[in-house]
C-alpha positions in Angstrom: 70.4 96.8 96.6 71.6 100.2 97.6 68.1 101.5 97.6 66.8 98.4 99.9 69.8 99.0 102.4 68.9 102.5 103.0 65.1 102.8 102.4 64.3 99.5 104.2 66.9 98.4 106.2 67.4 101.8 108.1 71.2 101.9 107.3 72.3 105.5 107.9 73.3 107.7 104.9 76.1 109.4 106.7 78.5 106.7 106.4 80.6 106.3 103.0 80.3 103.5 100.9 83.5 101.8 100.1 84.0 99.4 97.1 86.7 98.0 94.8 87.5 98.9 91.2 85.2 96.4 90.0 82.4 98.9 91.2 84.6 101.7 91.2 85.4 101.7 87.4 81.7 101.9 86.5 80.7 105.6 86.4 76.9 104.5 86.4 77.5 103.3 89.9 79.3 106.2 91.2 76.7 108.4 89.5 73.8 106.4 90.9 75.2 106.9 94.6 75.8 110.4 94.0 72.3 110.9 93.0 71.1 109.4 96.2 73.1 111.8 98.6 75.8 109.2 99.2 79.2 109.8 99.7 81.8 106.8 98.7 85.6 106.0 98.6 86.2 103.9 95.2 89.1 102.1 94.2 89.7 102.7 90.6 92.2 101.7 87.7 94.9 104.1 86.8 93.9 104.4 83.3 90.6 106.5 83.9 90.4 109.8 81.9 90.9 112.9 84.1 91.9 116.7 83.6 93.8 118.2 86.7 91.7 119.8 89.3 92.6 123.2 88.2 91.6 122.7 84.4 89.1 125.2 83.1 86.7 124.9 80.0 87.3 127.6 77.3 84.7 128.9 74.8 85.8 128.6 71.2 85.3 131.8 69.1 82.1 131.8 67.6 82.3 132.0 63.7 78.7 133.4 63.2 77.5 130.3 61.6 75.5 127.3 62.8 75.1 126.5 66.5 77.3 128.4 69.0 80.0 126.4 70.1 79.9 125.0 74.0 82.5 125.7 76.4 85.2 122.6 76.3 88.4 121.8 77.7 91.8 122.5 75.8 93.4 119.1 74.9 92.8 115.6 75.4 92.2 114.7 78.9 95.3 112.8 80.8 94.4 109.8 83.2 95.0 109.1 86.9 98.4 107.5 86.6 100.0 110.6 84.8 98.4 113.0 87.0 99.9 111.3 89.9 103.2 110.9 88.5 103.0 114.8 87.4 102.2 115.8 91.2 105.5 113.7 92.0 106.9 112.4 95.0 107.1 115.6 96.9 103.5 115.8 97.6 103.7 112.3 99.6 102.8 112.1 103.0 103.5 109.0 105.3 100.2 107.8 107.0 99.8 105.1 109.6 96.1 103.6 109.2 96.1 100.8 111.6 97.9 98.5 114.0 98.9 95.4 112.3 100.3 91.7 113.8 103.3 91.3 111.7 106.4 92.6 113.6 109.8 93.1 112.0 112.9 94.5 113.1 112.2 97.6 110.6 108.8 97.8 112.2 108.7 96.6 115.6 105.2 98.2 116.1 103.9 96.4 113.2 102.2 99.7 112.1 100.4 99.4 108.7 101.7 102.4 107.0 102.7 103.9 103.6 103.0 107.1 101.5 99.6 108.8 100.4 98.8 112.2 98.3 95.3 113.6 97.6 94.8 115.7 94.4 91.8 117.3 93.1 90.9 116.0 89.7 88.2 116.3 86.8 86.9 112.9 85.6 86.5 113.3 82.2 84.8 110.2 80.4 81.9 110.7 78.2 79.0 109.4 80.6 79.8 111.9 83.3 77.4 114.9 83.3 79.0 118.5 83.0 77.7 121.5 84.9 76.0 124.3 82.9 79.1 126.2 82.3 80.8 123.1 80.9 82.8 122.0 83.5 83.3 118.7 85.1 82.6 118.2 88.7 85.8 118.0 91.0 86.6 115.1 92.7 89.6 114.0 95.2 91.9 111.3 93.9 93.7 109.5 96.8 97.0 107.8 95.6 99.4 105.4 97.4 102.9 105.6 96.3 104.9 103.1 98.8 108.7 104.0 99.4 110.9 101.8 96.8 108.1 101.7 94.2 108.9 103.5 90.9 105.3 105.0 90.4 101.8 104.5 92.4 100.1 101.5 93.3 96.7 102.0 94.2 94.2 104.6 93.4 90.7 105.7 94.8 88.1 108.3 93.8 85.8 110.0 96.6 83.1 112.5 96.6 83.7 113.5 100.2 84.7 117.2 100.8 87.9 118.6 99.6 88.8 119.4 103.3 88.9 115.6 104.5 92.0 114.7 106.3 94.3 112.6 104.5 94.5 110.0 107.4 90.8 109.9 107.5 90.8 109.1 103.3 93.4 106.4 103.9 91.3 104.9 106.9 88.4 104.6 104.4 90.1 103.5 101.4 91.8 100.6 103.5 88.9 99.5 105.4 87.8 97.0 103.0 90.4 94.5 104.6 87.8 93.9 107.3 84.9 93.2 105.1 87.2 90.8 103.0 88.4 89.3 106.6 84.8 88.9 107.8 83.7 87.2 104.6 86.7 84.7 105.0 85.7 84.0 108.6 82.3 83.3 107.3 83.4 80.9 105.0 86.1 79.2 106.3 85.1 79.2 110.2 81.5 79.5 110.5 80.1 77.3 107.2 78.4 80.0 105.3 79.2 78.1 102.1 78.1 74.6 103.8 74.7 74.9 103.0 73.3 71.8 100.8 69.5 72.5 100.9 67.3 73.3 97.9 64.6 75.6 99.4 64.9 79.4 99.8 63.6 79.5 103.4 66.4 76.7 104.5 69.0 78.9 102.7 67.7 82.1 104.5 67.9 80.5 107.6 71.5 79.2 107.1 72.8 82.7 106.1 71.0 84.4 108.9 72.6 82.0 111.6 76.2 82.2 110.0 75.8 86.0 110.0 74.6 86.1 113.8 77.8 83.7 114.5 79.8 86.0 113.2 78.4 89.0 115.1 78.9 86.8 118.0 82.5 86.3 117.3 83.2 90.0 116.6 81.3 91.0 120.0 83.8 88.6 121.7 87.0 90.4 120.1 85.9 93.6 121.0 85.2 92.7 124.5 88.3 93.8 126.7 87.1 91.5 129.7 87.2 88.4 127.3 90.8 86.4 127.9 92.9 86.2 125.0 93.4 82.4 124.1 96.5 80.9 125.2 
């Protein structure tokens, strides 16, 4: 599907791929994107094995017998949750990623905001290929740690450059709400799941028309000249 999108549909490769932990926890999927030169922001579980970003492999002393040892990291890897807790609240920054609609006395502007930090980490599960010097490739870990919570609530891994602004990382990590909203609109308002035929061609026409209807609704929402409903 990924190959079809980029090779046949002409989707630009300059846009990061964003996906939930169902795909994010799959090392083979992330590596497949990297092999194709694609960047991504992947939601992941907090128990993925990892070393701190500054960890360095060491070369054990060679006894002179058998195969020479390879460089390896001292000790067992930690996990994303423990690395985030070790970094602590001092590294958190408040970020607003979009304007919401639910206004409260404490948030009259309905701003969607929380506290985040980005940490360099070395994912360490066995399927990740190592560099020639035995080191693991560095990735950025994005962590959300809302105020009032005793520990972080959400984690993302990305292969975007380390200098990517935190606000941009958060925007990409949180953009999945748009996908979920559009899918819900397709199902509930535009009848995506209402097809009752049995032919592929009929199903294809139905899905195409539902998608076009959703595009039309989106264009209306984005048009500043269209009056808002009463």
